[in-house]
Each structure stands twice: as structure tokens, then as C-alpha cells.
N, C-alpha and C positions, 0 to 999 in steps of 0.2 A: 422875873429876871427877864433877859433881853435873847434873843435866841434868831443869830443869822444864817443867813440858806450861803450854802456854797455849791453852787451848780444847778443848772435850768434843763434838765434831761427829764422824759417823758416822770420818770418818779419824783420828782422834783416837782412837777407837775400835778400828778394827781393824786400826789400822798404828802408827802411834808410838806406842802404851800395849804393846804384847807384843814392839815390837822393842826399847825400853827394857829393859821388864823384864828381857828374855835375854840383852842384852849384855852381854861384862864385864868390858868397857871404861869403863862408866855407868854410875852409881845414881842410881836413880830420886829428885829433888827433891820430886813433888811433881806437882799438880794445882790450875790458878783456872781459871775458868769462871763465866761470870754470872751460869752455873743449878749451887748449889750439889749440887744431886742430880744433876746428869749428871756433874761433877766428881768426886763420890765412885764412879761411877758406872765413870767414866775408870780413879783411882785403884787403884781393885781390881783392876786387870791391870797398871798399871804399877807400882805403886808406891808409895810415901812417900804425906806426909799433903796434906787439902786445905787451900789453903791460902783465907784469908778477902779475903785481898788482893794485886792486883800486887805489893805493895811487901814485903809476905811474901812470895812465894814467890821474888821478888831474892833474897833476903836469905840463903836455904837453897840456890843456886844457883850455876853456874857458869858454865852454859851457858839458854839457853829455847826449846825448838822451840813454833814457832805453829802453832796448828792450828784457824784463828779467821779469817771473813770479811775481805775482802781491807783493806778500808774500816778493821777494826776495827785488822788489823797497821799499818795504817800512822799509826794514832792512840796506841798503844804502843809501834811498835817503837823512839820517841829515848828514852825511860822506859827502857827495857832496856838500851839500847846506851849512854849516858849513866852507868848503874851498873854499865860495866865487861861486862856480857855477851853470850856467845859465842852467835849465832843462828842457827838453821835455819828458814828461809822459807819458807812456801809463795809459791806461783804463784796468781793475778798481785802483786807487790809493792803495788799499793796500786788502790782505787777509779776513781784518776785516774791522768792525768802527770805531774801538778805535782804532787799527793801522792805519785808514786813517785819522782821528781828530791828531794824533800828526807828521805824516807826515806834512799837511797841514800846521799846527803849527808851523813848522822848516822851511817849504820853506817859509811865511810871516816874522819869525823871523828874517830870511836870508837877509832879502835886495833885492834879485838875482830875475829875471824874471825866470816863467816859460810859457808852452806851453803843453796843454796835446792832446795826439792824437786821437781826433777825427774828423774822416778822411773826414767824410761828409760835415763841417764847411769850410773845405777849398777847399772845388769843385766851382770855379767860376757860373758854375748853380743852384748848394743848394743857392749858398751865392743871388744870381740875385732871386730865389724861395723866402726865407725868407724875403727880403728887399720889395719886394711885397704884401709881409703883411700885410694887413690894421692897421693902432696903432688902438686898442685897440677892436684886434678879439681876445680878451681872453674871454669876455662877456658872461653871463650866454645863450645869441643866438647863440652862439658856442659852436658845434661838433666836433669832428674830432675822422679821425678810421688809424689804424695804420698796418704794419704789414710785418714782416720779417723771411720771409720761406726759408730754402736750405737746404741741404747734406751735410753740410763743414765739420760736425763731424761722417761722415759714413767712412768716410778716405780718402787717401788725408792727410796732412803735420801736421795740424791744429787736426787730430782727435789723435794724438797722447799725445798735450799738456793736463797734466793731469789736473790742473784745468779748464781749459774747459771741458776736459771729466767729471769732479764731479759737476759741475755748469752750462752745459750746455749754453743757450741762453741769458737767462737773463744777467748774467755776462760778456759774451761775445760780446755781438749785443746790447742788452737792454738798453747802458749806452749812446749808439749811437741813439736811435729810444727818447729814454724818451729826451735828451737833444734836438734833433727839435723839440719835442714838447713843450715844457718850454719854449725854444727860438721864435716861431712862438706865441703863447699862454696868455704864461707870466708863470711864478712861480710852479712848482707843490709842494701843500699845502696838498695832504691827497691820501690815495688808498683808493676808492669805494671798489672793490675787487681787488681777485690774488687769480689764481687758476691755479697747473701745474698737467699735467696728462702726464704719459709715453706715446713715449718714447719724454721728454721734448719739452714738447706743454704748452707755455706757453699765460695765458688769464686774463690779466688787465686793469682796470678801475683807471686812475687817474683824482685827482680836480685840478682844476690849480684857484690861486689867485683871479682871474675873474669871477669867476661862469662857465667858459668853463671849459666843462667836453671832456677827449678823452679815445679812446678804444685800444688796441694793442693788437698782439697775435704775438707770435714771437718761431722764432722752427729752432735751427739746426739739427735736425734729422729726416727730410724731403726728401724722392726722390726723387726730383725736381731738374730741369738741362732746364736756367738758374734760378737764387735766385728768387725768389717772392718781391716783392718790392714795396711798396707805403705808401703816406702821406695824407691823406687827408684831408681838414678843411673845414666846411661848415658850410654855416648858420652865420646869425649877420656879415657880411665882407662887410661891406661899404655900401658908397653911388653910388656905377659904377655898383651894380646890378648882379654883377655874384658869389656871395656868395659861390663861392666852388675853392676853389686852392687846385690843384692835385699837389702831387712828386711821379713820378714813374718809378725813375733814379736813380744807385749810382754809384760814380765814376767810369768812364771804367781807371780811369789809378792816381791809390795811391802813387807812385813816385812819379806825381806831385803834387798831396794835403801834401806832406811832402813833397814837396820844397816850396811853400806858404807858409806851413807853416812856415820853416826855416827861411823868406823871412820876414814874420810877427816878429819871436822873434829876429832878428835884426832890426827891425826899433824898437820896445816894446826895447830892450839893449841903443837904443840908445836916446831914447825920454825917458825913465825912466817909459813908461805908463805900467800897467796893462791889459794884454790880456783878452780879454771876456770868454777864454778857459784857464786861468790858473789854477794853486792847487784847489784855493776856489771853482770855478766849477767844476772840480771833486770830492772832496769831498761833494758840494751838489747834485750832481749825484749819490756817493754812498749811502750817505742818503735817495735816494726814492729808490735803488736797495734794502736796509736794509730793509726800512717800507715793500718794497713789500714781503721779504724771512719772513719776522715777521708773516704781514698778511694769508701768504699761511699756516706755521708753522708745 
């Protein structure tokens, strides 16, 4: 199958392009970006030509991987899925919740397969950690804590991203953390509390549908290296007496995670099954993020 790349930012250069170039089940259909010179740099890694328009890219591919800001993704997504192209989506799905709802509806109506680039979900060790969490762990006897603290927006390629600069950790890494807690403990159904302190320090309490509660601390403007990351589930966790499940590492290889996503997408296209991290999942996470934003006020 042929996959094209929309976008030419740092994530496209560092992750999407090398993963596409190396993948045995996909061939590169080329790149489109608003700046042709940036598209040419990415295409030199991924393979395939630089396309003059989105329509030219769509004519050349079976699937499209988005590597653009949320507002641009939502703007282009309806055109892509209307052309019958399967999609790899970035998070957040759109710049705001109404646009995300329209985007997810367009994907559902088109019948294409979709996958969201929730990198952590495609790491083998993190998948094993989720599998090890006992069924029913999301009951009222369970609490969880999660933290993701880094200096990613203090400098470097991602600090230049306008949407990241404006919204900080909540929109960038917040979906990853909420997704893990939601997958481990059951759907987030309410926000217990939410606070934002400058610079970019978020403290959030989540309520899960089975009664479990989790607390989250996020920031991408803390001068710390390496990143502080941990998710810990405590109490009410099965008959083995452990009562504690801790994840304290992020994926070391984002390119390998994207390769695993492409494998899962190819399998889903072949079977016609939806992936657990599809556009509907991205919409659920955006609804949670929107409730956090409104709780902060």
C-alpha cells in the first residue's frame, strides 16, 4: 500500500519520514507541505515526490499520515477521507471541540480506517504494562497518579510550534497521559479539579466510570533533563496482592512506535476492523481535554 505524508515539521522529519522509508508493508507516496522546500527535505528521507497540491498527493496514495497543526489537520481531513484514503492522525484532532466532532464524524461517515499517533500505545513494554493491569482495576478502591514534566518548550524544534506555545503541555502530552489512565482504569467521565499555574504547570483530577480517581501533573516548561515521567496505579488491583502497577519509562524509539502503528493500520485495513486508537478515540480524548480547559476557566 502507498502512504503519503501531509506536513514537514520536526515530527515529520524525525519520526514519520524514517518510519515510512523503513516499513516493509508501505511504500512512500510522497509529501505535501505548505512550504515546498520543507517538503523536499522530508521527501529526501521518506521517499516519493514532492506534490504540488493535496489533490495530487491523494491521487498517488491509499493512506495519508498527518503531521500538521491541529487546525490544519481538521481543515484537510474531510477532503482526505472523502477521497477514500485511510488516515494516521495527530493529536489533538482539531483546534477546538466542535471542529474535532466534525472531523470524527467525517471519518466515521467515510468508512476508512483511522489511527491516532498516541505513541505510547505502540511501545511493546507499555502494551505489556497495560495488559498486566487486572480487569476491574478501575473500581473505587483504585487511585492513580501520573506526571510528565520536561523542558521541551524551553528550547529546541518544538518550542517554535505556535499551538504548543499557546496551549502548552495539556494539548501536547495531555492526550497521551489521559489515554493511558483511561485505558488502564476505564473511561474518564468527569473532572474533579483542574488548575493551571505559570509557567505551564497543570494539576488535574480525573474521575473514571468505575469510581477510580486519578491525578495528573503536566508541564513542558520545567528545566529538567531527562523528562520526569511516571504513571502509578495503587490499590484494588487484583488477587495477587501486588496492589501497585508502575510505569516509569517512555518509549525510547518513536520511529519504531510509528512503524508498529503502520503495521496495525495495515492489519485494520485488511480486516475492516476499527483500531482502539481511531478517530473516535481521539475525539473522546479531546472531549476530556476540553472539559479540563473549561474547568480551569
